[in-house]
C-alpha positions as CSV (number, residue, x, y, z in Angstrom):
1,X,-56.8,49.4,-96.7
2,X,-60.3,48.4,-98.1
3,X,-60.2,51.5,-99.5
4,X,-57.4,51.1,-102.0
5,X,-59.9,48.1,-102.5
6,X,-62.3,49.7,-103.9
7,X,-60.6,52.0,-106.2
8,X,-58.0,49.9,-107.7
9,X,-60.7,47.1,-108.2
10,X,-62.9,49.9,-110.4
11,X,-60.4,50.9,-112.5
12,X,-61.7,48.3,-115.6
13,X,-65.1,49.8,-115.7
14,X,-63.7,53.7,-115.4
15,X,-61.7,53.1,-119.1
16,X,-64.4,51.3,-120.6
17,X,-67.2,54.2,-119.5
18,X,-64.7,56.1,-121.1
19,X,-64.5,54.3,-123.8
20,X,-60.7,53.0,-123.6
21,X,-60.1,49.6,-124.6
22,X,-57.5,47.4,-122.3
23,X,-54.7,47.1,-124.8
24,X,-54.9,50.2,-126.8
25,X,-54.2,50.9,-129.9
26,X,-57.2,50.0,-131.8
27,X,-59.3,52.4,-133.8
28,X,-60.0,55.9,-133.7
29,X,-57.3,58.6,-133.0
30,X,-59.7,61.2,-133.3
31,X,-59.8,61.0,-137.6
32,X,-56.2,63.0,-137.0
33,X,-54.9,60.1,-139.7
34,X,-57.9,58.6,-141.7
35,X,-57.3,59.3,-145.5
36,X,-59.0,58.4,-148.8
37,X,-59.0,55.1,-149.9
38,X,-59.1,55.2,-153.1
39,X,-55.0,54.0,-155.0
40,X,-53.2,57.0,-155.5
41,X,-55.4,59.5,-153.4
42,X,-54.4,59.4,-149.8
43,X,-56.1,63.2,-149.2
44,X,-55.7,63.9,-145.3
45,X,-60.0,63.6,-144.6
46,X,-59.3,65.7,-141.3
47,X,-60.9,69.0,-142.3
48,X,-63.5,66.7,-145.1
49,X,-67.6,66.7,-144.0
50,X,-68.6,63.9,-141.2
51,X,-70.0,62.0,-144.2
52,X,-66.8,61.3,-146.1
53,X,-64.3,60.8,-143.2
54,X,-66.9,57.8,-142.0
55,X,-66.3,56.3,-145.5
56,X,-63.4,57.3,-146.1
57,X,-63.4,58.7,-149.5
58,X,-63.0,61.9,-150.2
59,X,-65.7,64.5,-152.2
60,X,-64.1,64.1,-155.3
61,X,-64.1,60.7,-155.0
62,X,-67.7,60.0,-154.6
63,X,-68.7,61.6,-157.4
64,X,-65.6,59.7,-159.8
65,X,-68.0,57.1,-161.9
66,X,-65.1,54.3,-160.6
67,X,-62.7,54.4,-158.5
68,X,-59.4,51.6,-158.3
69,X,-59.4,50.6,-154.0
70,X,-57.0,47.5,-153.7
71,X,-56.8,46.5,-156.8
72,X,-60.3,46.3,-157.9
73,X,-62.3,48.8,-159.6
74,X,-65.7,50.1,-158.0
75,X,-68.2,52.8,-157.9
76,X,-69.1,54.5,-154.8
77,X,-73.0,53.6,-154.6
78,X,-74.1,57.2,-153.0
79,X,-77.5,55.3,-152.0
80,X,-75.7,52.9,-149.5
81,X,-72.6,55.3,-149.1
82,X,-70.3,52.3,-150.5
83,X,-67.8,51.0,-152.8
84,X,-69.2,48.2,-154.7
């Protein structure tokens, strides 16, 4: 009986060690659903470079002088890697 208590109590720690959240759902799924955040684009970034997946902007839009994101005109700053 003591063995069952130990194995059951360590389950939460094992999940945290593997990076699983209690309640699931949240963040990463391996990047499979990551798309460019520029309005009207939606390019799948699964096969894009890590840089573009991280910042959620396709390679083409990183070079545009201005883009529209969430209804606001912005530009991609290559120095700080943000849409400003």
